[in-house]
C-alpha positions in Angstrom: 154.0 301.6 153.3 157.6 300.8 153.7 159.9 303.6 154.9 161.7 300.9 157.0 162.1 297.2 156.9 158.9 297.0 159.0 156.4 298.8 156.7 155.4 298.6 153.0 156.1 301.8 150.9 155.1 302.3 147.4 157.0 304.9 145.4 160.1 305.0 147.6 161.5 307.8 149.7 160.2 310.2 147.1 157.1 308.1 147.0 155.4 310.3 144.5 156.2 313.0 146.9 155.9 315.8 144.5 152.9 317.0 142.6 155.3 317.2 139.6 155.3 313.4 139.4 151.6 313.3 139.6 151.4 315.8 136.8 153.4 313.5 134.6 151.0 310.6 135.1 147.6 310.0 133.6 145.3 310.3 136.6 144.4 306.8 137.6 146.3 306.9 140.2 139.3 281.4 154.3 140.3 279.9 156.6 138.3 276.8 157.9 136.5 274.7 155.3 135.1 277.6 153.3 131.7 278.8 154.4 128.9 279.1 151.8 129.9 282.8 151.5 133.4 281.8 150.3 132.4 279.0 148.0 132.3 279.6 144.3 128.9 279.3 142.7 127.9 278.4 139.1 127.8 282.2 138.4 130.8 283.6 140.2 134.1 282.4 141.7 134.9 282.9 145.3 136.3 286.3 146.2 139.8 286.2 147.7 140.6 287.5 151.1 144.3 287.9 151.4 146.2 289.2 154.4 149.9 289.8 154.9 151.5 288.4 158.1 154.7 290.1 158.9 157.6 288.0 160.1 158.8 290.7 162.5 155.3 291.4 164.0 156.0 288.7 166.6 158.5 291.0 168.3 157.5 294.5 169.4 153.9 294.2 168.3 153.6 290.7 169.8 151.3 289.6 167.0 151.4 285.9 166.8 150.0 283.4 164.2 147.6 282.4 167.0 146.1 285.9 167.0 144.7 285.0 163.5 142.7 282.3 165.3 141.6 284.1 168.4 140.5 287.2 166.5 138.4 285.2 164.1 140.5 286.5 161.2 141.6 283.1 160.0 138.0 282.1 159.3 137.6 285.2 157.0 140.8 284.6 154.9 141.5 282.6 151.8 145.2 283.3 151.8 147.9 284.4 154.2 150.9 286.1 152.6 154.0 285.6 154.7 156.3 288.6 154.4 159.1 288.3 153.3 161.3 285.7 151.7 164.7 287.0 150.8 166.6 287.0 147.4 170.3 287.0 148.2 173.2 288.6 146.3 173.8 285.2 144.6 170.4 285.6 142.9 168.7 282.8 144.9 166.2 282.4 147.7 168.1 282.2 150.9 167.5 281.5 154.5 170.2 282.7 156.9 172.8 285.4 157.3 171.4 288.2 155.2 169.3 291.4 155.8 165.7 290.6 156.1 166.2 286.9 156.7 165.2 285.7 160.2 165.3 281.9 160.6 164.7 282.3 164.3 161.3 283.8 163.6 160.6 281.6 160.6 161.2 278.1 162.0 163.7 277.9 164.8 162.0 279.8 167.7 160.2 277.5 170.2 156.6 278.7 170.6 155.1 278.2 174.1 151.7 276.7 174.7 150.1 280.2 175.3 151.1 281.4 171.9 150.6 278.2 170.0 147.7 277.7 167.7 147.0 274.2 168.9 147.8 275.0 172.6 150.8 272.7 172.7 154.3 274.1 173.3 157.1 273.3 170.7 159.6 270.7 171.8 163.4 270.9 171.5 163.6 268.1 169.0 160.9 268.9 166.5 162.2 269.8 163.0 159.8 272.7 162.4 159.0 275.4 165.0 158.4 279.2 164.8 156.0 280.9 162.5 156.1 278.2 159.9 154.9 275.5 162.3 152.2 277.8 163.6 151.0 278.4 160.0 150.9 274.7 159.5 148.8 274.3 162.6 146.5 277.1 161.5 146.0 275.4 158.2 145.2 272.1 159.9 142.2 273.8 161.6 141.2 275.7 158.4 141.5 273.3 155.4 140.5 276.1 153.0 143.3 278.4 153.9 146.4 278.8 151.7 149.7 280.3 152.7 151.9 282.1 150.2 155.5 283.1 150.6 156.0 286.7 149.5 159.4 287.3 148.0 161.1 290.7 148.2 159.2 293.6 149.5 160.3 297.2 149.6 163.6 296.6 151.3 164.2 293.2 149.8 164.1 293.8 146.1 167.6 294.9 145.5 168.8 291.7 143.8 165.9 290.9 141.5 167.3 292.7 138.5 170.7 291.0 138.6 169.1 287.6 139.3 166.8 287.6 136.3 169.1 288.9 133.5 169.7 285.4 132.0 167.7 282.3 131.4 170.1 280.4 133.7 169.7 283.0 136.4 165.9 282.8 136.3 165.9 279.1 136.4 168.3 279.0 139.4 166.3 281.6 141.3 163.0 279.9 140.7 164.4 276.4 141.6 165.9 277.7 144.8 162.6 279.3 145.9 160.6 276.2 145.2 163.3 274.1 147.0 163.2 276.3 150.1 159.5 277.1 150.4 157.4 274.7 148.4 159.5 271.6 149.0 160.4 272.9 152.5 164.1 272.1 152.4 165.4 274.3 155.2 169.0 274.8 156.5 169.7 272.6 159.5 169.9 274.6 162.7 170.3 272.1 165.6 167.3 269.9 165.6 165.4 272.3 163.3 165.3 272.2 159.5 166.5 269.7 157.0 165.0 268.1 153.9 161.2 268.5 153.7 161.0 270.1 157.2 158.5 272.8 155.9 156.9 270.7 153.2 153.2 271.6 153.0 153.4 274.9 154.7 153.3 277.0 151.5 150.8 276.7 148.8 152.2 279.2 146.3 154.5 282.2 145.7 153.8 285.9 145.7 156.3 288.1 143.9 156.9 291.5 145.6 159.5 293.0 143.4 159.3 296.7 144.0 159.8 297.7 141.2 160.9 296.2 137.9 162.1 299.0 135.6 161.5 301.9 138.0 162.6 303.3 141.3 162.1 301.4 144.4 164.2 301.5 147.6 167.4 303.6 147.3 170.3 301.5 145.9 168.2 299.1 143.9 169.5 298.1 140.5 167.1 299.2 137.7 167.4 298.3 134.1 165.1 298.9 131.1 165.3 295.1 130.4 163.6 294.4 133.8 160.3 294.6 132.0 160.8 291.7 129.6 162.9 289.8 132.2 160.0 290.1 134.7 157.7 288.5 132.2 160.2 285.7 131.7 160.6 285.2 135.4 156.8 284.9 135.9 156.7 282.3 133.1 159.6 280.4 134.7 157.8 280.3 138.1 154.6 279.1 136.4 156.5 276.3 134.5 158.4 275.1 137.5 155.5 275.3 139.9 153.3 273.4 137.5 155.9 270.8 136.8 156.5 270.2 140.5 152.7 270.0 141.1 152.3 267.3 138.4 155.2 265.3 139.9 153.4 264.7 143.2 151.5 261.5 143.9 148.3 263.7 144.2 148.7 266.4 141.6 148.1 269.9 142.8 148.1 273.5 141.6 150.3 276.1 143.3 149.1 279.7 143.2 151.3 282.4 141.7 150.6 286.1 142.4 152.4 289.5 142.6 152.1 292.8 144.3 151.8 295.4 141.5 151.9 299.3 141.5 149.3 301.9 141.0 151.2 304.6 139.0 150.8 304.2 135.3 154.4 305.1 134.7 155.5 302.2 136.9 153.1 299.8 135.3 154.4 300.7 131.9 158.0 300.6 132.9 157.9 297.1 134.4 154.9 295.0 133.4 153.9 293.5 130.1 150.3 293.1 131.4 148.7 290.8 128.7 151.7 288.4 128.9 152.2 288.1 132.7 148.5 288.0 133.6 148.1 284.6 131.8 150.6 283.0 134.2 149.3 284.7 137.4 146.4 283.3 139.3 145.8 286.9 140.5 147.7 290.1 141.2 147.4 292.3 144.3 146.9 296.0 143.3 148.6 298.6 145.4 145.7 300.4 147.0 147.5 302.6 149.6 150.5 304.9 150.0 149.2 307.0 147.2 150.6 309.8 149.3 153.0 309.3 152.3 154.0 311.3 155.4 157.3 312.2 153.9 155.6 314.7 151.6 155.3 318.4 152.6 151.6 318.6 152.1 148.9 316.4 153.6 146.9 314.2 151.2 144.8 311.0 151.0 146.8 307.8 151.0 144.1 305.3 149.9 141.0 306.9 148.4 138.6 304.7 146.5 137.7 307.7 144.3 139.7 310.9 143.7 139.9 313.6 141.0 143.2 314.2 139.3 145.0 312.0 141.8 145.7 308.4 142.5 142.8 306.2 143.6 141.7 302.6 143.8 139.2 303.1 141.1 141.7 304.7 138.8 144.2 301.9 139.6 141.7 299.2 138.7 140.9 301.0 135.4 144.6 301.3 134.6 145.1 297.6 134.8 141.9 296.8 133.0 142.9 299.1 130.1 146.2 297.3 129.8 144.6 293.9 129.4 144.1 292.4 132.9 140.8 290.6 133.4 138.8 291.9 136.3 138.6 288.6 138.1 142.4 288.5 138.5 142.6 291.9 140.1 142.7 291.9 144.0 142.4 295.3 145.6 145.0 296.2 148.3 143.6 297.9 151.4 145.5 299.3 154.4 145.3 298.4 158.1 147.3 301.5 158.9 147.4 305.2 158.3 149.8 307.9 157.1 150.1 311.0 159.4 151.4 314.5 159.4 151.9 317.0 162.2 152.4 320.8 162.3 149.6 321.1 159.8 148.7 324.7 159.0 146.0 326.3 156.9 142.9 325.3 158.8 139.8 323.8 157.3 139.7 320.0 157.4 143.5 319.8 157.2 143.7 317.9 153.9 145.9 319.5 151.2 147.6 321.7 153.7 151.3 322.3 154.5 152.8 320.2 157.3 156.0 320.3 159.3 156.7 316.6 159.1 155.5 313.0 159.9 153.3 312.6 162.9 154.7 310.9 166.0 153.7 307.2 166.1 154.1 304.0 168.0 156.7 302.3 165.7 157.7 304.6 162.8 157.0 308.3 162.6 154.2 309.0 160.1 152.8 305.5 160.1 150.3 304.1 162.6 148.4 300.9 163.0 144.6 301.1 162.8 144.1 299.7 166.3 145.9 302.8 167.6 144.1 305.2 165.2 140.8 303.9 166.4 141.7 305.1 169.9 142.4 308.6 168.5 139.0 308.5 166.7 137.3 307.6 170.0 139.2 310.1 172.1 137.0 313.1 171.2 140.1 315.1 170.3 140.0 314.4 166.6 137.3 315.1 164.1 136.5 312.4 161.5 136.1 313.5 157.9 135.1 311.4 154.9 136.0 311.8 151.2 133.8 311.4 148.0 131.3 308.5 148.3 132.8 307.3 151.6 135.9 306.1 149.8 138.4 307.3 152.4 138.6 308.9 155.8 140.9 311.1 157.9 141.3 312.4 161.4 142.3 316.0 162.2 142.7 317.8 165.5 143.8 321.1 164.1 147.5 320.2 164.1 147.9 316.5 163.3 146.2 314.6 160.5 145.9 310.9 159.9 144.5 309.5 156.6 143.3 305.9 157.0 140.6 303.3 156.2 138.1 302.5 158.9 135.4 299.8 158.8 133.0 302.0 156.9 135.6 302.7 154.2 136.7 299.1 153.9 133.1 297.8 153.6 132.5 300.4 150.8 135.7 299.2 149.1 134.7 295.5 149.5 131.3 296.3 148.0 133.1 298.0 145.0 135.2 294.8 144.5 132.0 292.7 144.4 130.0 295.0 142.2 132.8 295.4 139.6 133.5 291.7 139.4 137.1 292.0 140.8 139.0 289.2 142.4 138.9 290.1 146.0 140.6 292.1 148.7 144.2 292.1 150.1 145.3 293.8 153.3 148.6 295.1 154.6 149.0 294.0 157.3 147.1 291.8 159.6 148.8 293.0 162.8 147.2 296.5 162.4 143.7 295.2 163.1 142.0 295.2 166.5 142.1 292.1 168.7 138.5 291.2 167.6 139.3 291.6 163.8 137.2 294.7 163.3 138.6 295.5 159.9 138.7 292.1 158.4 135.1 291.6 159.5 134.1 294.8 157.6 135.8 293.5 154.4 134.2 290.1 154.8 130.8 291.6 155.1 131.3 293.9 152.2 132.3 291.0 150.0 129.4 288.9 151.0 126.6 291.5 151.1 126.3 291.1 154.9 
């Protein structure tokens, strides 16, 4: 879902918006010391619980890192993915004057005691403040929790293709990202930043290049050689992360992951699956935005099962067929919905013509679950469910919202467990209720509770 810099879309403005595209594709479409439920056993590894924390969520949504603690969410996560790190026009990770970069939110902003994880206000002279310091505090209370920096995103992938064209470019990009986020060397901003200021905050790197070899946001450079160059980029990240981990007094492993697409055409255009999967610890499968509110007809956005359409099940099978092992596949799940208004044709509203995106709190056509829950409870909308409980939608006769509620998410989490997959990922944590209703449903589905 990413029609703006504040959401995470899949196929772009066209976003698989026409049935013609669908016809061309093969239908496929932890936080404290880990509890017993999160620990690996002799028979199965721990299932991952990954949540994206949006840099900009601290503003209008007023969603702070502390909310991960007070909602109980942190205790149900293995990883927090911080969205997003920026690749600049020079082909390097940057922090500063560039679209998508917000040092104020990242590490400069003083956080008061009320919004601080540890209940202590940031001081004027500390080197690290903002979200980065709050994530450090969150980790201190939850030793099992890892934080990943996610690089790119829908509106931040424009410079990947240029950056990775040569071996020298790939080496420079990777070294700059490790320097900024893993080593924590931040630009000096008054008392903030400097060498090692953010050391220890990040435990790995998540690549969100949307998409190598195929259309992403308008204006992105796309080349056929993106596909082999992406493979080389992944290898370079693995080599440099491992080398740095070995250089530390106490050797350590840094996780490497990626956000990857559902459409078979996009997989084949940009991903040499058997090669890249060896270097990734896991990949996060796109499990949402199968259809978006910019389309002229209402449709499901995140079905677990669907005939002749995108679905989670078909996405999983597409990656398995191309050589990915099940235990490295983490299923993406949405904490928001896609909505249409002016829906005509009657019935349950699905598959009907619509006038346009539905009005919403932040961006037309996209709404956080916590707001959709109020609609579901209002008595105005009727709740419908798809095949085998794998997706849900609300319809009042005019406006339709397709979304995942706790029932759907628990069903999907059970699917993950039953199929030996790697876990669940959510976009994004700020869409949940204050008591963590959705993350609790996922946690219970992954642990048979």
